[in-house]
C-alpha positions in Angstrom: -72.0 81.1 -9.7 -74.4 81.2 -6.7 -77.4 80.6 -8.9 -75.9 77.5 -10.5 -76.6 73.9 -9.3 -74.1 72.5 -6.8 -72.9 69.9 -9.4 -72.0 72.6 -11.9 -70.2 74.8 -9.2 -68.3 71.8 -7.9 -67.2 70.6 -11.3 -66.2 74.1 -12.4 -64.2 74.6 -9.1 -62.4 71.3 -9.5 -61.3 72.1 -13.1 -60.6 75.7 -12.4 -58.3 74.8 -9.4 -56.6 72.1 -11.5 -56.0 74.7 -14.3 -54.5 77.1 -11.8 -52.2 74.5 -10.3 -51.0 73.4 -13.7 -50.3 77.0 -14.7 -48.3 77.5 -11.6 -46.4 74.3 -12.3 -45.6 75.5 -15.8 -44.4 78.8 -14.5 -42.2 77.2 -11.8 -41.0 74.5 -14.2 -37.3 73.3 -14.0 -35.3 70.9 -16.0 -35.7 67.3 -14.9 -39.5 67.5 -14.4 -42.3 66.4 -16.7 -42.0 68.3 -20.0 -43.4 71.8 -19.8 -45.3 71.3 -23.0 -47.3 68.4 -21.4 -48.1 70.6 -18.4 -49.3 73.4 -20.6 -51.5 71.1 -22.7 -53.1 69.8 -19.5 -53.6 73.3 -18.2 -55.4 74.3 -21.5 -57.6 71.2 -21.3 -58.5 71.9 -17.7 -59.3 75.5 -18.7 -61.5 74.4 -21.6 -63.4 72.0 -19.3 -63.8 74.8 -16.7 -65.3 77.1 -19.3 -67.4 74.4 -20.9 -69.0 73.4 -17.5 -69.8 77.0 -16.8 -71.3 77.5 -20.2 -73.5 74.4 -19.7 -74.7 75.9 -16.4 -78.0 74.3 -15.4 -77.9 72.0 -18.3 -74.7 70.3 -17.0 -75.8 66.8 -16.1 -74.5 64.0 -13.8 -74.0 61.8 -16.8 -71.7 64.4 -18.4 -69.8 64.8 -15.1 -69.3 61.0 -14.9 -68.0 60.9 -18.4 -65.6 63.8 -17.7 -64.4 62.2 -14.4 -63.8 58.9 -16.3 -61.6 60.8 -18.9 -59.8 62.6 -16.1 -59.0 59.3 -14.3 -57.9 57.7 -17.6 -55.6 60.6 -18.3 -54.1 60.4 -14.8 -53.3 56.8 -15.5 -51.9 57.5 -18.9 -49.5 60.1 -17.5 -48.4 57.7 -14.9 -47.6 55.0 -17.5 -45.7 57.4 -19.8 -43.8 59.8 -17.5 -40.1 59.1 -17.0 -40.1 60.5 -13.4 -41.0 58.2 -10.5 -42.0 61.1 -8.3 -44.2 62.6 -11.0 -45.9 59.2 -11.5 -46.8 59.1 -7.8 -47.8 62.8 -7.7 -50.3 62.1 -10.5 -52.2 59.9 -8.1 -52.7 62.7 -5.5 -55.6 63.9 -7.5 -57.5 60.6 -7.1 -59.0 61.4 -3.6 -60.4 64.7 -4.8 -61.9 63.2 -7.9 -63.3 60.3 -5.9 -65.0 62.5 -3.3 -66.5 64.6 -6.1 -67.9 61.6 -7.8 -69.5 59.8 -4.9 -70.9 63.1 -3.5 -72.5 64.4 -6.7 -73.0 61.4 -9.1 -74.9 58.1 -9.1 -73.1 56.1 -6.4 -73.1 52.7 -8.1 -71.6 54.0 -11.4 -69.2 56.4 -9.6 -67.8 53.6 -7.6 -67.1 51.5 -10.7 -65.4 54.3 -12.6 -63.4 55.3 -9.5 -62.3 51.8 -8.9 -61.2 51.3 -12.5 -59.4 54.6 -12.6 -57.5 53.9 -9.4 -56.6 50.4 -10.6 -55.4 51.9 -13.9 -53.1 54.4 -12.0 -51.9 51.7 -9.6 -51.0 49.4 -12.5 -49.0 52.2 -14.0 -47.0 52.5 -10.7 -46.4 48.7 -10.7 -45.3 48.9 -14.3 -42.5 51.2 -13.4 -40.8 48.3 -11.4 -39.8 50.7 -8.6 -40.4 48.8 -5.3 -39.9 51.9 -3.2 -43.1 53.5 -4.7 -45.4 50.5 -4.1 -46.1 51.1 -0.3 -46.9 54.7 -0.9 -49.1 53.9 -3.9 -51.0 51.3 -1.9 -51.5 53.9 0.9 -52.8 56.5 -1.6 -55.1 54.0 -3.4 -56.6 52.9 -0.1 -57.0 56.5 1.0 -58.9 57.2 -2.2 -61.3 54.3 -1.9 -61.8 54.8 1.9 -62.4 58.5 1.5 -64.9 57.8 -1.2 -66.7 55.2 0.9 -66.8 57.4 4.0 -68.2 60.4 2.1 -70.7 58.2 0.3 -72.0 57.1 3.7 -72.1 60.6 5.0 -74.0 61.8 2.0 -76.5 58.9 2.3 -77.1 59.8 5.9 -77.5 63.5 5.1 -79.9 62.7 2.3 -81.9 60.4 4.5 -82.2 63.0 7.3 -83.2 65.7 4.7 -86.0 63.5 3.4 -87.3 62.0 6.7 -90.0 63.5 8.9 -88.4 63.6 12.4 -91.7 63.0 14.3 -93.1 60.0 12.4 -90.1 58.5 10.8 -91.9 58.5 7.4 -90.6 60.4 4.5 -91.2 64.2 4.6 -92.8 66.2 1.8 -89.5 66.4 -0.2 -88.8 62.7 0.2 -92.3 61.5 -0.8 -92.5 64.0 -3.7 -89.3 62.7 -5.1 -90.6 59.1 -4.6 -93.8 59.9 -6.5 -91.8 61.4 -9.4 -89.4 58.5 -9.5 -92.0 55.7 -9.3 -94.2 57.5 -11.8 -91.4 57.7 -14.4 -90.7 54.0 -13.9 -94.3 53.0 -14.1 -95.0 54.8 -17.3 -91.7 53.7 -18.9 -92.4 50.0 -18.0 -96.1 50.1 -18.5 -96.7 49.0 -14.9 -99.5 50.1 -12.6 -98.8 52.7 -9.8 -101.2 53.6 -7.1 -101.0 56.7 -4.9 -103.1 57.0 -1.8 -103.8 60.4 -0.1 -104.6 60.1 3.6 -106.0 62.7 6.0 -106.3 61.8 9.7 -109.6 62.3 11.5 -109.8 64.5 14.6 -106.2 65.4 15.0 -107.0 69.1 15.4 -109.6 68.3 18.1 -107.1 66.2 20.0 -104.5 69.0 19.8 -107.1 71.5 21.1 -108.4 69.3 23.9 -105.6 67.1 25.0 -102.6 69.1 23.8 -100.1 68.7 21.0 -98.2 66.0 22.8 -101.3 63.7 22.5 -101.6 64.6 18.9 -97.9 63.8 18.3 -98.4 60.5 20.0 -101.3 59.7 17.7 -99.2 60.5 14.7 -96.3 58.4 15.9 -98.5 55.5 16.7 -100.3 55.5 13.3 -97.1 56.0 11.4 -95.5 53.1 13.2 -98.4 50.9 12.3 -98.1 51.9 8.6 -94.4 51.4 8.4 -94.7 48.0 9.9 -97.5 46.9 7.5 -96.3 48.2 4.1 -94.4 46.1 1.6 -90.8 46.5 0.9 -91.2 48.5 -2.3 -93.9 50.8 -0.9 -93.3 54.2 0.7 -95.3 56.5 3.0 -94.6 60.2 3.6 -96.0 63.0 5.6 -97.0 65.9 3.4 -98.6 68.1 6.1 -99.7 68.2 9.7 -102.2 65.3 9.4 -101.8 64.5 5.7 -99.9 61.5 4.4 -99.2 59.9 1.1 -98.7 56.2 0.2 -96.9 55.3 -3.0 -97.6 51.7 -4.1 -95.7 50.5 -7.2 -97.0 47.6 -9.2 -100.3 47.9 -7.5 -103.7 47.8 -9.3 -106.7 49.9 -8.2 -108.4 46.8 -6.7 -105.2 45.9 -4.8 -104.9 49.5 -3.6 -108.5 49.4 -2.4 -107.8 46.2 -0.6 -104.7 47.7 0.9 -106.6 50.7 2.3 -109.3 48.5 3.8 -106.7 46.2 5.4 -104.8 49.2 6.9 -107.9 50.9 8.1 -109.3 47.8 9.8 -106.3 47.6 12.1 -105.4 51.2 12.4 -105.1 52.8 15.8 -106.8 55.9 14.4 -109.4 56.8 11.8 -108.6 58.5 8.5 -110.0 59.3 5.1 -108.3 58.0 1.9 -108.3 58.8 -1.8 -106.7 56.5 -4.5 -105.4 57.7 -7.8 -103.9 55.5 -10.5 -101.1 56.7 -12.8 -102.2 57.5 -16.3 -100.4 58.4 -19.5 -99.6 62.1 -19.4 -99.5 62.3 -15.7 -96.8 64.1 -13.7 -96.2 63.8 -10.0 -98.3 66.9 -9.2 -101.4 65.9 -11.2 -101.3 62.4 -9.8 -101.2 63.6 -6.2 -103.9 66.2 -6.8 -106.2 63.6 -8.1 -105.6 61.4 -5.1 -106.3 64.5 -2.8 -109.6 65.3 -4.5 -110.8 61.7 -4.0 -109.7 61.8 -0.4 -111.7 64.9 0.3 -114.7 63.3 -1.4 -114.3 60.3 0.9 -114.0 62.6 4.0 -117.1 64.5 3.0 -119.0 61.2 2.5 -117.9 59.8 5.8 -118.9 63.0 7.6 -122.3 62.9 6.0 -122.8 59.3 7.0 -121.8 60.2 10.6 -124.3 63.0 10.7 -127.1 60.7 9.5 -126.5 58.3 12.4 -129.2 58.5 15.2 -127.9 60.1 18.4 
Protein backbone atom coordinates (compact mmCIF):
# COMPACT_ATOMS: atom_id res chain seq x y z
CA UNK A 1 0.00 0.00 0.00
CA UNK A 2 3.01 2.32 0.24
CA UNK A 3 2.91 3.05 -3.49
CA UNK A 4 -0.78 4.05 -3.39
CA UNK A 5 -1.97 7.66 -3.00
CA UNK A 6 -2.70 8.82 0.53
CA UNK A 7 -6.41 9.17 -0.24
CA UNK A 8 -6.64 5.52 -1.27
CA UNK A 9 -4.64 4.32 1.73
CA UNK A 10 -6.70 6.40 4.18
CA UNK A 11 -10.04 5.26 2.74
CA UNK A 12 -8.98 1.62 2.67
CA UNK A 13 -7.72 1.87 6.26
CA UNK A 14 -10.98 3.43 7.44
CA UNK A 15 -13.15 0.78 5.82
CA UNK A 16 -10.79 -2.04 6.80
CA UNK A 17 -10.79 -0.99 10.46
CA UNK A 18 -14.56 -0.59 10.36
CA UNK A 19 -14.93 -4.10 8.96
CA UNK A 20 -12.65 -5.51 11.68
CA UNK A 21 -14.59 -3.80 14.47
CA UNK A 22 -17.89 -5.01 13.07
CA UNK A 23 -16.59 -8.57 12.82
CA UNK A 24 -15.46 -8.43 16.45
CA UNK A 25 -18.87 -7.05 17.44
CA UNK A 26 -20.57 -9.90 15.61
CA UNK A 27 -18.36 -12.47 17.34
CA UNK A 28 -18.93 -10.95 20.80
CA UNK A 29 -22.66 -10.41 20.17
CA UNK A 30 -25.08 -11.01 23.04
CA UNK A 31 -28.88 -10.91 23.18
CA UNK A 32 -30.30 -7.44 23.73
CA UNK A 33 -27.92 -5.77 21.29
CA UNK A 34 -28.52 -4.78 17.68
CA UNK A 35 -29.45 -7.83 15.60
CA UNK A 36 -26.40 -9.86 14.70
CA UNK A 37 -27.59 -10.06 11.10
CA UNK A 38 -27.43 -6.27 10.76
CA UNK A 39 -23.89 -6.22 12.13
CA UNK A 40 -22.82 -8.97 9.73
CA UNK A 41 -24.34 -7.15 6.75
CA UNK A 42 -22.53 -3.95 7.72
CA UNK A 43 -19.26 -5.88 8.09
CA UNK A 44 -19.71 -7.36 4.61
CA UNK A 45 -20.41 -3.91 3.15
CA UNK A 46 -17.33 -2.45 4.85
CA UNK A 47 -15.22 -5.33 3.50
CA UNK A 48 -16.55 -4.83 -0.03
CA UNK A 49 -15.72 -1.12 0.15
CA UNK A 50 -12.25 -1.94 1.49
CA UNK A 51 -11.57 -4.30 -1.42
CA UNK A 52 -13.11 -1.94 -3.96
CA UNK A 53 -10.99 1.03 -2.84
CA UNK A 54 -7.82 -1.05 -3.04
CA UNK A 55 -8.84 -2.37 -6.46
CA UNK A 56 -9.34 1.18 -7.69
CA UNK A 57 -5.88 2.07 -6.40
CA UNK A 58 -4.54 5.18 -8.08
CA UNK A 59 -7.80 5.60 -9.98
CA UNK A 60 -9.73 6.17 -6.74
CA UNK A 61 -10.84 9.81 -6.81
CA UNK A 62 -11.87 12.40 -4.23
CA UNK A 63 -15.33 12.52 -5.82
CA UNK A 64 -15.75 8.79 -5.23
CA UNK A 65 -14.53 9.17 -1.66
CA UNK A 66 -17.03 12.00 -1.08
CA UNK A 67 -19.88 9.88 -2.41
CA UNK A 68 -18.89 6.91 -0.22
CA UNK A 69 -18.58 9.19 2.82
CA UNK A 70 -22.06 10.55 2.15
CA UNK A 71 -23.47 7.03 1.96
CA UNK A 72 -21.63 6.12 5.15
CA UNK A 73 -23.08 9.11 7.03
CA UNK A 74 -26.56 8.41 5.69
CA UNK A 75 -26.28 4.78 6.84
CA UNK A 76 -25.18 5.87 10.32
CA UNK A 77 -28.26 8.07 10.53
CA UNK A 78 -30.58 5.34 9.27
CA UNK A 79 -29.26 2.88 11.86
CA UNK A 80 -29.82 5.50 14.55
CA UNK A 81 -33.42 6.05 13.44
CA UNK A 82 -34.26 2.32 13.30
CA UNK A 83 -32.41 0.68 16.19
CA UNK A 84 -34.42 -0.13 19.30
CA UNK A 85 -31.41 0.39 21.58
CA UNK A 86 -30.72 3.87 22.95
CA UNK A 87 -27.06 3.09 23.64
CA UNK A 88 -26.67 1.67 20.16
CA UNK A 89 -28.16 4.81 18.65
CA UNK A 90 -25.62 6.96 20.47
CA UNK A 91 -22.75 4.58 19.69
CA UNK A 92 -23.50 4.89 15.98
CA UNK A 93 -22.47 8.54 16.20
CA UNK A 94 -19.01 7.77 17.54
CA UNK A 95 -17.91 7.15 13.95
CA UNK A 96 -18.77 10.73 12.96
CA UNK A 97 -15.51 12.40 14.13
CA UNK A 98 -13.40 9.84 12.26
CA UNK A 99 -15.39 10.25 9.05
CA UNK A 100 -15.35 14.03 9.46
CA UNK A 101 -11.58 14.28 9.87
CA UNK A 102 -11.07 12.00 6.85
CA UNK A 103 -13.34 14.16 4.72
CA UNK A 104 -11.85 17.58 5.53
CA UNK A 105 -8.29 16.26 5.28
CA UNK A 106 -8.50 14.49 1.94
CA UNK A 107 -11.53 15.93 0.10
CA UNK A 108 -12.67 19.27 -1.26
CA UNK A 109 -13.24 21.30 1.89
CA UNK A 110 -16.42 23.13 0.85
CA UNK A 111 -18.25 20.00 -0.27
CA UNK A 112 -16.90 17.96 2.63
CA UNK A 113 -18.27 20.48 5.13
CA UNK A 114 -21.74 20.39 3.57
CA UNK A 115 -21.92 16.58 3.49
CA UNK A 116 -20.54 16.28 7.03
CA UNK A 117 -22.97 18.87 8.40
CA UNK A 118 -25.95 17.16 6.76
CA UNK A 119 -24.81 13.72 7.94
CA UNK A 120 -24.32 14.92 11.51
CA UNK A 121 -27.70 16.66 11.48
CA UNK A 122 -29.34 13.47 10.16
CA UNK A 123 -27.84 11.43 13.00
CA UNK A 124 -28.76 14.06 15.62
CA UNK A 125 -32.35 14.16 14.32
CA UNK A 126 -32.46 10.40 14.83
CA UNK A 127 -31.40 10.88 18.45
CA UNK A 128 -34.08 13.52 19.03
CA UNK A 129 -36.66 11.27 17.38
CA UNK A 130 -36.09 8.67 20.09
CA UNK A 131 -37.58 11.08 22.65
CA UNK A 132 -35.00 10.07 25.27
CA UNK A 133 -33.93 13.31 27.06
CA UNK A 134 -30.94 11.70 28.77
CA UNK A 135 -29.27 11.11 25.38
CA UNK A 136 -29.57 14.69 24.14
CA UNK A 137 -26.67 16.31 26.12
CA UNK A 138 -24.29 13.52 25.07
CA UNK A 139 -25.47 13.76 21.46
CA UNK A 140 -24.95 17.54 21.46
CA UNK A 141 -21.44 17.03 22.82
CA UNK A 142 -20.59 14.42 20.18
CA UNK A 143 -22.01 16.53 17.34
CA UNK A 144 -20.00 19.55 18.48
CA UNK A 145 -16.86 17.43 18.81
CA UNK A 146 -17.37 16.19 15.25
CA UNK A 147 -17.80 19.66 13.76
CA UNK A 148 -15.04 21.25 15.86
CA UNK A 149 -12.57 18.44 15.08
CA UNK A 150 -13.32 18.82 11.38
CA UNK A 151 -12.81 22.59 11.57
CA UNK A 152 -9.55 22.31 13.50
CA UNK A 153 -8.13 19.71 11.14
CA UNK A 154 -9.22 21.74 8.11
CA UNK A 155 -7.29 24.74 9.44
CA UNK A 156 -4.23 22.62 10.22
CA UNK A 157 -4.32 21.15 6.73
CA UNK A 158 -4.72 24.59 5.16
CA UNK A 159 -1.69 25.88 7.06
CA UNK A 160 0.39 22.81 6.17
CA UNK A 161 -0.58 23.12 2.51
CA UNK A 162 0.32 26.80 2.56
CA UNK A 163 3.73 26.14 4.14
CA UNK A 164 4.41 23.34 1.66
CA UNK A 165 3.69 25.70 -1.26
CA UNK A 166 5.40 28.87 -0.01
CA UNK A 167 9.00 29.95 -0.56
CA UNK A 168 10.31 30.74 2.95
CA UNK A 169 12.68 33.52 1.81
CA UNK A 170 10.45 35.60 -0.46
CA UNK A 171 6.96 34.72 0.76
CA UNK A 172 5.90 33.95 -2.81
CA UNK A 173 4.74 30.52 -3.92
CA UNK A 174 7.48 27.93 -4.37
CA UNK A 175 7.94 25.75 -7.46
CA UNK A 176 5.26 23.28 -6.34
CA UNK A 177 2.78 26.03 -5.53
CA UNK A 178 3.20 28.03 -8.73
CA UNK A 179 3.21 24.89 -10.89
CA UNK A 180 -0.12 23.83 -9.40
CA UNK A 181 -1.42 27.37 -9.95
CA UNK A 182 -0.43 27.30 -13.63
CA UNK A 183 -2.15 23.95 -14.13
CA UNK A 184 -5.31 25.09 -12.33
CA UNK A 185 -5.60 28.45 -14.08
CA UNK A 186 -4.80 26.95 -17.48
CA UNK A 187 -7.60 24.42 -17.05
CA UNK A 188 -10.03 27.20 -16.12
CA UNK A 189 -8.91 29.47 -18.93
CA UNK A 190 -9.28 26.83 -21.64
CA UNK A 191 -12.60 25.60 -20.26
CA UNK A 192 -14.07 29.11 -20.05
CA UNK A 193 -12.37 30.42 -23.20
CA UNK A 194 -10.69 33.20 -21.20
CA UNK A 195 -7.17 34.60 -21.70
CA UNK A 196 -4.33 33.57 -19.42
CA UNK A 197 -0.87 35.14 -19.41
CA UNK A 198 2.22 33.60 -17.83
CA UNK A 199 5.31 35.78 -17.33
CA UNK A 200 8.73 34.21 -16.74
CA UNK A 201 11.17 36.45 -14.84
CA UNK A 202 14.94 36.19 -14.41
CA UNK A 203 16.67 38.71 -12.13
CA UNK A 204 19.76 40.51 -13.37
CA UNK A 205 23.03 40.39 -11.48
CA UNK A 206 22.03 38.21 -8.52
CA UNK A 207 25.02 35.92 -8.97
CA UNK A 208 27.41 38.89 -9.06
CA UNK A 209 25.84 40.32 -5.89
CA UNK A 210 26.21 36.96 -4.12
CA UNK A 211 29.86 36.69 -5.23
CA UNK A 212 30.86 40.25 -4.32
CA UNK A 213 28.62 41.25 -1.40
CA UNK A 214 27.64 37.84 -0.05
CA UNK A 215 24.49 35.77 -0.08
CA UNK A 216 22.90 37.91 2.60
CA UNK A 217 22.86 40.86 0.20
CA UNK A 218 21.43 38.63 -2.52
CA UNK A 219 18.72 37.40 -0.18
CA UNK A 220 17.85 40.98 0.73
CA UNK A 221 17.46 41.83 -2.95
CA UNK A 222 15.17 38.83 -3.48
CA UNK A 223 13.06 39.77 -0.47
CA UNK A 224 12.80 43.41 -1.54
CA UNK A 225 11.76 42.62 -5.12
CA UNK A 226 9.30 39.94 -4.02
CA UNK A 227 7.75 42.33 -1.50
CA UNK A 228 7.34 44.88 -4.28
CA UNK A 229 5.68 42.32 -6.55
CA UNK A 230 3.34 40.99 -3.88
CA UNK A 231 2.18 44.50 -3.08
CA UNK A 232 1.51 45.36 -6.73
CA UNK A 233 -0.25 42.33 -8.20
CA UNK A 234 -4.02 42.02 -8.41
CA UNK A 235 -6.05 39.83 -6.12
CA UNK A 236 -6.39 36.99 -8.62
CA UNK A 237 -2.75 37.04 -9.76
CA UNK A 238 0.00 34.84 -8.36
CA UNK A 239 3.79 34.93 -8.31
CA UNK A 240 6.11 32.08 -7.46
CA UNK A 241 9.83 31.40 -7.24
CA UNK A 242 10.86 28.56 -9.54
CA UNK A 243 14.62 28.77 -8.98
CA UNK A 244 17.37 30.83 -7.38
CA UNK A 245 16.67 34.03 -9.32
CA UNK A 246 13.77 32.86 -11.49
CA UNK A 247 10.12 33.68 -10.89
CA UNK A 248 6.80 33.16 -12.60
CA UNK A 249 3.72 35.38 -12.72
CA UNK A 250 0.32 33.84 -13.44
CA UNK A 251 -2.18 36.44 -14.68
CA UNK A 252 -5.73 35.12 -15.25
CA UNK A 253 -8.12 37.04 -17.53
CA UNK A 254 -5.21 39.03 -18.92
CA UNK A 255 -4.62 39.71 -22.61
CA UNK A 256 -1.15 39.90 -24.13
CA UNK A 257 -1.35 43.71 -24.32
CA UNK A 258 -2.40 43.88 -20.67
CA UNK A 259 0.44 41.52 -19.70
CA UNK A 260 2.97 43.70 -21.56
CA UNK A 261 1.61 46.79 -19.79
CA UNK A 262 1.84 44.91 -16.47
CA UNK A 263 5.49 44.02 -17.09
CA UNK A 264 6.39 47.62 -18.03
CA UNK A 265 4.60 48.99 -14.97
CA UNK A 266 6.28 46.51 -12.61
CA UNK A 267 9.72 47.08 -14.16
CA UNK A 268 9.48 50.87 -13.97
CA UNK A 269 9.12 50.83 -10.19
CA UNK A 270 11.13 47.70 -9.41
CA UNK A 271 14.00 47.91 -6.90
CA UNK A 272 16.00 45.59 -9.17
CA UNK A 273 16.37 44.86 -12.89
CA UNK A 274 15.10 41.71 -14.58
CA UNK A 275 14.25 40.13 -17.90
CA UNK A 276 10.75 38.93 -18.77
CA UNK A 277 9.04 36.64 -21.25
CA UNK A 278 5.29 36.50 -21.81
CA UNK A 279 3.36 33.48 -23.05
CA UNK A 280 -0.37 33.29 -23.68
CA UNK A 281 -2.38 30.11 -23.14
CA UNK A 282 -3.29 28.35 -26.37
CA UNK A 283 -5.55 25.37 -27.15
CA UNK A 284 -3.61 22.15 -26.61
CA UNK A 285 -1.29 23.71 -24.03
CA UNK A 286 -0.37 22.04 -20.78
CA UNK A 287 1.30 23.74 -17.86
CA UNK A 288 4.79 22.63 -18.92
CA UNK A 289 4.49 23.81 -22.53
CA UNK A 290 3.09 27.18 -21.44
CA UNK A 291 5.91 27.81 -18.96
CA UNK A 292 8.58 26.63 -21.41
CA UNK A 293 7.30 29.10 -24.01
CA UNK A 294 7.48 31.93 -21.49
CA UNK A 295 11.02 30.84 -20.52
CA UNK A 296 12.21 30.88 -24.14
CA UNK A 297 10.88 34.41 -24.63
CA UNK A 298 12.47 35.50 -21.37
CA UNK A 299 15.91 34.29 -22.52
CA UNK A 300 15.43 36.12 -25.83
CA UNK A 301 14.65 39.29 -23.87
CA UNK A 302 17.71 38.78 -21.65
CA UNK A 303 19.98 38.27 -24.67
CA UNK A 304 18.55 41.37 -26.37
CA UNK A 305 19.04 43.50 -23.26
CA UNK A 306 22.63 42.28 -22.84
CA UNK A 307 23.33 43.04 -26.49
CA UNK A 308 21.96 46.54 -26.07
CA UNK A 309 24.12 47.10 -22.99
CA UNK A 310 27.23 45.96 -24.86
CA UNK A 311 26.52 48.48 -27.63
CA UNK A 312 26.38 51.42 -25.23
CA UNK A 313 29.45 53.68 -25.34
CA UNK A 314 31.69 53.34 -22.30
